[in-house]
PDB file of N, CA, C and O in Angstrom, chain B, residues numbered from 101:
ATOM      1  N   MET B 101      46.951 347.707 -91.532  1.00  0.00           N
ATOM      2  CA  MET B 101      46.402 347.833 -92.023  1.00  0.00           C
ATOM      3  C   MET B 101      48.210 346.988 -92.898  1.00  0.00           C
ATOM      4  O   MET B 101      48.301 347.828 -93.793  1.00  0.00           O
ATOM      5  N   THR B 102      49.184 346.246 -93.090  1.00  0.00           N
ATOM      6  CA  THR B 102      49.872 345.773 -93.930  1.00  0.00           C
ATOM      7  C   THR B 102      51.038 346.443 -95.048  1.00  0.00           C
ATOM      8  O   THR B 102      50.555 347.342 -95.736  1.00  0.00           O
ATOM      9  N   GLU B 103      51.788 346.282 -95.188  1.00  0.00           N
ATOM     10  CA  GLU B 103      52.203 347.049 -96.409  1.00  0.00           C
ATOM     11  C   GLU B 103      51.058 346.712 -98.360  1.00  0.00           C
ATOM     12  O   GLU B 103      50.644 347.394 -99.297  1.00  0.00           O
ATOM     13  N   LYS B 104      51.073 344.783 -97.782  1.00  0.00           N
ATOM     14  CA  LYS B 104      50.835 344.240 -98.987  1.00  0.00           C
ATOM     15  C   LYS B 104      49.629 344.183 -98.931  1.00  0.00           C
ATOM     16  O   LYS B 104      48.709 343.984 -99.725  1.00  0.00           O
ATOM     17  N   GLU B 105      49.749 344.396 -97.819  1.00  0.00           N
ATOM     18  CA  GLU B 105      47.079 344.812 -97.853  1.00  0.00           C
ATOM     19  C   GLU B 105      47.753 345.700 -98.941  1.00  0.00           C
ATOM     20  O   GLU B 105      47.843 345.356-100.119  1.00  0.00           O
ATOM     21  N   LEU B 106      48.433 347.420 -98.197  1.00  0.00           N
ATOM     22  CA  LEU B 106      48.294 348.486 -99.228  1.00  0.00           C
ATOM     23  C   LEU B 106      48.126 348.530-100.780  1.00  0.00           C
ATOM     24  O   LEU B 106      47.251 348.950-101.537  1.00  0.00           O
ATOM     25  N   LEU B 107      49.508 347.831-100.955  1.00  0.00           N
ATOM     26  CA  LEU B 107      50.053 348.035-101.834  1.00  0.00           C
ATOM     27  C   LEU B 107      48.851 347.184-102.708  1.00  0.00           C
ATOM     28  O   LEU B 107      49.141 347.256-103.902  1.00  0.00           O
ATOM     29  N   TYR B 108      47.069 346.071-102.403  1.00  0.00           N
ATOM     30  CA  TYR B 108      46.534 345.108-102.718  1.00  0.00           C
ATOM     31  C   TYR B 108      45.777 346.428-103.285  1.00  0.00           C
ATOM     32  O   TYR B 108      45.739 346.687-104.488  1.00  0.00           O
ATOM     33  N   VAL B 109      45.215 347.182-102.342  1.00  0.00           N
ATOM     34  CA  VAL B 109      44.315 348.430-102.434  1.00  0.00           C
ATOM     35  C   VAL B 109      44.720 348.910-103.439  1.00  0.00           C
ATOM     36  O   VAL B 109      44.186 348.980-104.546  1.00  0.00           O
ATOM     37  N   GLN B 110      46.470 349.544-102.799  1.00  0.00           N
ATOM     38  CA  GLN B 110      45.949 350.168-104.718  1.00  0.00           C
ATOM     39  C   GLN B 110      46.554 350.527-106.326  1.00  0.00           C
ATOM     40  O   GLN B 110      46.756 351.310-107.253  1.00  0.00           O
ATOM     41  N   ASP B 111      46.627 349.205-105.719  1.00  0.00           N
ATOM     42  CA  ASP B 111      46.441 348.405-106.790  1.00  0.00           C
ATOM     43  C   ASP B 111      45.057 348.386-107.691  1.00  0.00           C
ATOM     44  O   ASP B 111      45.021 348.827-108.840  1.00  0.00           O
ATOM     45  N   ALA B 112      43.758 347.731-106.909  1.00  0.00           N
ATOM     46  CA  ALA B 112      42.786 347.465-107.027  1.00  0.00           C
ATOM     47  C   ALA B 112      41.933 349.023-107.148  1.00  0.00           C
ATOM     48  O   ALA B 112      40.869 349.045-107.768  1.00  0.00           O
ATOM     49  N   LEU B 113      42.344 349.979-106.672  1.00  0.00           N
ATOM     50  CA  LEU B 113      42.108 351.904-106.673  1.00  0.00           C
ATOM     51  C   LEU B 113      42.260 352.027-108.335  1.00  0.00           C
ATOM     52  O   LEU B 113      41.486 352.825-108.864  1.00  0.00           O
ATOM     53  N   GLY B 114      43.149 351.337-109.165  1.00  0.00           N
ATOM     54  CA  GLY B 114      44.479 351.686-109.933  1.00  0.00           C
ATOM     55  C   GLY B 114      43.360 351.272-111.043  1.00  0.00           C
ATOM     56  O   GLY B 114      42.787 351.989-111.863  1.00  0.00           O
ATOM     57  N   HIS B 115      43.219 349.625-110.752  1.00  0.00           N
ATOM     58  CA  HIS B 115      42.002 349.089-111.766  1.00  0.00           C
ATOM     59  C   HIS B 115      40.772 349.481-111.686  1.00  0.00           C
ATOM     60  O   HIS B 115      40.245 349.451-112.798  1.00  0.00           O
ATOM     61  N   GLU B 116      40.099 349.826-110.886  1.00  0.00           N
ATOM     62  CA  GLU B 116      39.033 350.863-111.171  1.00  0.00           C
ATOM     63  C   GLU B 116      38.497 351.942-111.735  1.00  0.00           C
ATOM     64  O   GLU B 116      37.420 352.164-112.289  1.00  0.00           O
ATOM     65  N   GLN B 117      40.141 353.033-111.317  1.00  0.00           N
ATOM     66  CA  GLN B 117      39.807 354.183-111.693  1.00  0.00           C
ATOM     67  C   GLN B 117      40.298 353.953-113.705  1.00  0.00           C
ATOM     68  O   GLN B 117      40.159 354.869-114.516  1.00  0.00           O
ATOM     69  N   TYR B 118      40.769 352.735-114.018  1.00  0.00           N
ATOM     70  CA  TYR B 118      41.002 352.337-115.894  1.00  0.00           C
ATOM     71  C   TYR B 118      39.749 352.124-116.272  1.00  0.00           C
ATOM     72  O   TYR B 118      39.368 352.408-117.407  1.00  0.00           O
ATOM     73  N   PHE B 119      38.580 351.335-114.898  1.00  0.00           N
ATOM     74  CA  PHE B 119      37.366 351.142-115.707  1.00  0.00           C
ATOM     75  C   PHE B 119      36.330 352.163-115.676  1.00  0.00           C
ATOM     76  O   PHE B 119      35.349 351.768-116.306  1.00  0.00           O
ATOM     77  N   GLN B 120      36.194 353.156-115.257  1.00  0.00           N
ATOM     78  CA  GLN B 120      35.920 354.157-115.629  1.00  0.00           C
ATOM     79  C   GLN B 120      36.306 354.778-116.247  1.00  0.00           C
ATOM     80  O   GLN B 120      35.568 355.354-117.047  1.00  0.00           O
ATOM     81  N   THR B 121      37.785 355.034-116.227  1.00  0.00           N
ATOM     82  CA  THR B 121      38.296 356.052-117.971  1.00  0.00           C
ATOM     83  C   THR B 121      37.122 355.108-118.985  1.00  0.00           C
ATOM     84  O   THR B 121      36.096 355.446-119.575  1.00  0.00           O
ATOM     85  N   GLN B 122      37.824 353.833-118.850  1.00  0.00           N
ATOM     86  CA  GLN B 122      37.233 353.361-120.195  1.00  0.00           C
ATOM     87  C   GLN B 122      35.914 353.208-120.129  1.00  0.00           C
ATOM     88  O   GLN B 122      35.664 352.902-121.295  1.00  0.00           O
ATOM     89  N   CYS B 123      34.819 353.213-119.517  1.00  0.00           N
ATOM     90  CA  CYS B 123      33.661 352.833-119.713  1.00  0.00           C
ATOM     91  C   CYS B 123      33.701 354.134-119.872  1.00  0.00           C
ATOM     92  O   CYS B 123      33.479 353.999-121.075  1.00  0.00           O
ATOM     93  N   LYS B 124      33.797 355.468-119.733  1.00  0.00           N
ATOM     94  CA  LYS B 124      33.109 357.067-119.808  1.00  0.00           C
ATOM     95  C   LYS B 124      33.900 356.833-121.319  1.00  0.00           C
ATOM     96  O   LYS B 124      33.085 357.288-122.122  1.00  0.00           O
ATOM     97  N   GLU B 125      34.781 356.472-121.892  1.00  0.00           N
ATOM     98  CA  GLU B 125      34.811 357.009-123.209  1.00  0.00           C
ATOM     99  C   GLU B 125      34.280 356.086-124.312  1.00  0.00           C
ATOM    100  O   GLU B 125      34.146 356.553-125.444  1.00  0.00           O
ATOM    101  N   ILE B 126      33.953 354.747-124.048  1.00  0.00           N
ATOM    102  CA  ILE B 126      32.790 353.775-124.745  1.00  0.00           C
ATOM    103  C   ILE B 126      31.776 354.750-124.464  1.00  0.00           C
ATOM    104  O   ILE B 126      31.457 355.628-125.265  1.00  0.00           O
ATOM    105  N   SER B 127      31.295 354.604-123.382  1.00  0.00           N
ATOM    106  CA  SER B 127      30.004 355.219-123.974  1.00  0.00           C
ATOM    107  C   SER B 127      29.696 356.622-124.141  1.00  0.00           C
ATOM    108  O   SER B 127      28.569 357.033-123.865  1.00  0.00           O
ATOM    109  N   GLY B 128      30.774 357.538-124.651  1.00  0.00           N
ATOM    110  CA  GLY B 128      31.334 358.549-125.101  1.00  0.00           C
ATOM    111  C   GLY B 128      30.870 358.231-126.711  1.00  0.00           C
ATOM    112  O   GLY B 128      29.732 358.645-126.928  1.00  0.00           O
ATOM    113  N   ARG B 129      31.397 357.705-127.660  1.00  0.00           N
ATOM    114  CA  ARG B 129      31.187 356.960-128.575  1.00  0.00           C
ATOM    115  C   ARG B 129      30.102 356.014-129.069  1.00  0.00           C
ATOM    116  O   ARG B 129      30.188 355.600-130.225  1.00  0.00           O
ATOM    117  N   LEU B 130      28.934 355.577-128.176  1.00  0.00           N
ATOM    118  CA  LEU B 130      27.306 354.330-128.733  1.00  0.00           C
ATOM    119  C   LEU B 130      26.731 355.676-129.119  1.00  0.00           C
ATOM    120  O   LEU B 130      26.739 356.902-129.011  1.00  0.00           O
ATOM    121  N   GLN B 131      26.120 354.337-129.757  1.00  0.00           N
ATOM    122  CA  GLN B 131      24.838 355.516-130.571  1.00  0.00           C
ATOM    123  C   GLN B 131      23.932 355.126-130.170  1.00  0.00           C
ATOM    124  O   GLN B 131      23.060 355.967-129.948  1.00  0.00           O
ATOM    125  N   ASP B 132      23.633 353.760-129.870  1.00  0.00           N
ATOM    126  CA  ASP B 132      22.690 353.175-128.736  1.00  0.00           C
ATOM    127  C   ASP B 132      22.351 353.731-127.706  1.00  0.00           C
ATOM    128  O   ASP B 132      23.156 354.468-127.137  1.00  0.00           O
ATOM    129  N   PRO B 133      21.434 353.583-127.339  1.00  0.00           N
ATOM    130  CA  PRO B 133      20.614 354.738-125.659  1.00  0.00           C
ATOM    131  C   PRO B 133      20.914 353.252-124.763  1.00  0.00           C
ATOM    132  O   PRO B 133      21.366 353.274-123.618  1.00  0.00           O
ATOM    133  N   GLU B 134      20.582 352.013-125.488  1.00  0.00           N
ATOM    134  CA  GLU B 134      20.088 351.477-123.958  1.00  0.00           C
ATOM    135  C   GLU B 134      21.049 350.185-123.978  1.00  0.00           C
ATOM    136  O   GLU B 134      20.887 349.095-123.428  1.00  0.00           O
ATOM    137  N   LEU B 135      22.339 350.756-124.968  1.00  0.00           N
ATOM    138  CA  LEU B 135      23.961 350.132-124.583  1.00  0.00           C
ATOM    139  C   LEU B 135      24.579 350.781-124.442  1.00  0.00           C
ATOM    140  O   LEU B 135      25.750 350.412-124.350  1.00  0.00           O
ATOM    141  N   LYS B 136      24.267 352.207-124.323  1.00  0.00           N
ATOM    142  CA  LYS B 136      25.331 353.590-123.424  1.00  0.00           C
ATOM    143  C   LYS B 136      24.746 353.601-121.939  1.00  0.00           C
ATOM    144  O   LYS B 136      25.531 353.707-120.997  1.00  0.00           O
ATOM    145  N   SER B 137      23.065 353.468-121.678  1.00  0.00           N
ATOM    146  CA  SER B 137      23.151 353.185-120.669  1.00  0.00           C
ATOM    147  C   SER B 137      23.883 352.021-119.781  1.00  0.00           C
ATOM    148  O   SER B 137      23.706 352.300-118.596  1.00  0.00           O
ATOM    149  N   CYS B 138      24.338 351.300-119.868  1.00  0.00           N
ATOM    150  CA  CYS B 138      23.924 350.076-119.659  1.00  0.00           C
ATOM    151  C   CYS B 138      25.381 350.765-118.645  1.00  0.00           C
ATOM    152  O   CYS B 138      25.756 350.925-117.483  1.00  0.00           O
ATOM    153  N   ILE B 139      25.877 351.043-120.381  1.00  0.00           N
ATOM    154  CA  ILE B 139      27.812 351.469-119.691  1.00  0.00           C
ATOM    155  C   ILE B 139      27.669 352.337-118.826  1.00  0.00           C
ATOM    156  O   ILE B 139      27.768 351.869-117.692  1.00  0.00           O
ATOM    157  N   GLU B 140      27.503 353.264-118.861  1.00  0.00           N
ATOM    158  CA  GLU B 140      27.140 353.917-118.213  1.00  0.00           C
ATOM    159  C   GLU B 140      26.906 353.970-116.476  1.00  0.00           C
ATOM    160  O   GLU B 140      27.498 354.749-115.728  1.00  0.00           O
ATOM    161  N   GLN B 141      25.899 352.944-116.058  1.00  0.00           N
ATOM    162  CA  GLN B 141      25.515 352.139-115.164  1.00  0.00           C
ATOM    163  C   GLN B 141      27.046 350.777-114.779  1.00  0.00           C
ATOM    164  O   GLN B 141      27.364 349.940-113.934  1.00  0.00           O
ATOM    165  N   MET B 142      27.304 351.090-115.462  1.00  0.00           N
ATOM    166  CA  MET B 142      29.145 349.584-115.032  1.00  0.00           C
ATOM    167  C   MET B 142      30.071 351.188-114.534  1.00  0.00           C
ATOM    168  O   MET B 142      30.610 351.041-113.438  1.00  0.00           O
ATOM    169  N   SER B 143      30.313 352.667-115.195  1.00  0.00           N
ATOM    170  CA  SER B 143      30.499 353.525-114.781  1.00  0.00           C
ATOM    171  C   SER B 143      30.971 353.816-113.812  1.00  0.00           C
ATOM    172  O   SER B 143      32.102 354.134-113.445  1.00  0.00           O
ATOM    173  N   ARG B 144      29.251 353.596-113.005  1.00  0.00           N
ATOM    174  CA  ARG B 144      29.069 353.925-112.089  1.00  0.00           C
ATOM    175  C   ARG B 144      29.362 353.331-111.123  1.00  0.00           C
ATOM    176  O   ARG B 144      30.006 353.913-110.251  1.00  0.00           O
ATOM    177  N   LYS B 145      28.915 351.729-110.937  1.00  0.00           N
ATOM    178  CA  LYS B 145      29.490 351.314-110.062  1.00  0.00           C
ATOM    179  C   LYS B 145      31.182 350.495-110.198  1.00  0.00           C
ATOM    180  O   LYS B 145      31.610 349.907-109.205  1.00  0.00           O
ATOM    181  N   HIS B 146      31.923 350.538-111.342  1.00  0.00           N
ATOM    182  CA  HIS B 146      33.223 350.858-110.716  1.00  0.00           C
ATOM    183  C   HIS B 146      33.550 352.676-109.976  1.00  0.00           C
ATOM    184  O   HIS B 146      34.716 353.001-109.749  1.00  0.00           O
ATOM    185  N   THR B 147      32.923 353.209-109.821  1.00  0.00           N
ATOM    186  CA  THR B 147      32.641 354.818-109.671  1.00  0.00           C
ATOM    187  C   THR B 147      32.572 354.003-107.976  1.00  0.00           C
ATOM    188  O   THR B 147      33.643 353.793-107.406  1.00  0.00           O
ATOM    189  N   GLU B 148      31.606 353.709-107.481  1.00  0.00           N
ATOM    190  CA  GLU B 148      31.295 353.459-106.226  1.00  0.00           C
ATOM    191  C   GLU B 148      32.349 351.998-105.890  1.00  0.00           C
ATOM    192  O   GLU B 148      33.134 352.205-104.965  1.00  0.00           O
ATOM    193  N   ILE B 149      32.398 351.242-106.232  1.00  0.00           N
ATOM    194  CA  ILE B 149      33.885 350.411-105.739  1.00  0.00           C
ATOM    195  C   ILE B 149      35.001 351.202-105.427  1.00  0.00           C
ATOM    196  O   ILE B 149      35.780 351.151-104.475  1.00  0.00           O
ATOM    197  N   PHE B 150      34.934 351.967-106.433  1.00  0.00           N
ATOM    198  CA  PHE B 150      36.587 352.572-106.113  1.00  0.00           C
ATOM    199  C   PHE B 150      36.448 353.505-105.217  1.00  0.00           C
ATOM    200  O   PHE B 150      37.570 353.896-104.896  1.00  0.00           O
ATOM    201  N   ASN B 151      35.362 354.231-104.473  1.00  0.00           N
ATOM    202  CA  ASN B 151      35.006 355.346-103.427  1.00  0.00           C
ATOM    203  C   ASN B 151      35.264 354.156-102.142  1.00  0.00           C
ATOM    204  O   ASN B 151      35.707 354.463-101.035  1.00  0.00           O
ATOM    205  N   SER B 152      34.961 353.029-102.478  1.00  0.00           N
ATOM    206  CA  SER B 152      34.747 351.532-101.232  1.00  0.00           C
ATOM    207  C   SER B 152      36.569 351.328-101.059  1.00  0.00           C
ATOM    208  O   SER B 152      37.210 351.664-100.063  1.00  0.00           O
ATOM    209  N   PHE B 153      36.904 350.953-101.803  1.00  0.00           N
ATOM    210  CA  PHE B 153      38.527 351.388-101.609  1.00  0.00           C
ATOM    211  C   PHE B 153      39.101 351.918-100.896  1.00  0.00           C
ATOM    212  O   PHE B 153      39.787 351.564 -99.937  1.00  0.00           O
ATOM    213  N   PHE B 154      38.753 353.234-101.507  1.00  0.00           N
ATOM    214  CA  PHE B 154      39.447 354.682-101.147  1.00  0.00           C
ATOM    215  C   PHE B 154      39.141 354.352 -99.355  1.00  0.00           C
ATOM    216  O   PHE B 154      39.992 354.222 -98.475  1.00  0.00           O
ATOM    217  N   GLY B 155      38.013 354.299 -99.261  1.00  0.00           N
ATOM    218  CA  GLY B 155      37.523 354.767 -98.092  1.00  0.00           C
ATOM    219  C   GLY B 155      37.886 353.288 -96.232  1.00  0.00           C
ATOM    220  O   GLY B 155      37.338 353.212 -95.132  1.00  0.00           O
ATOM    221  N   LEU B 156      39.506 352.153 -97.183  1.00  0.00           N
ATOM    222  CA  LEU B 156      39.989 351.608 -96.890  1.00  0.00           C
ATOM    223  C   LEU B 156      41.152 352.186 -95.556  1.00  0.00           C
ATOM    224  O   LEU B 156      41.576 351.789 -94.471  1.00  0.00           O
ATOM    225  N   LEU B 157      41.355 353.829 -96.848  1.00  0.00           N
ATOM    226  CA  LEU B 157      42.565 354.351 -96.493  1.00  0.00           C
ATOM    227  C   LEU B 157      42.604 355.504 -95.551  1.00  0.00           C
ATOM    228  O   LEU B 157      43.684 355.991 -95.217  1.00  0.00           O
TER     229      LEU B 157
END
């Protein structure tokens, strides 16, 4: 993997961590069960994406 590709993967990992954090924070504030479930699902998806990128390393 080139240095540029590695930097891209590191950047993508950072974005996915940020999205996970935001989703968890927002879902903790929501009262609507349907909306909360949707945000929690998004958080799980970003975790999957993070793990996929991390697997490249």
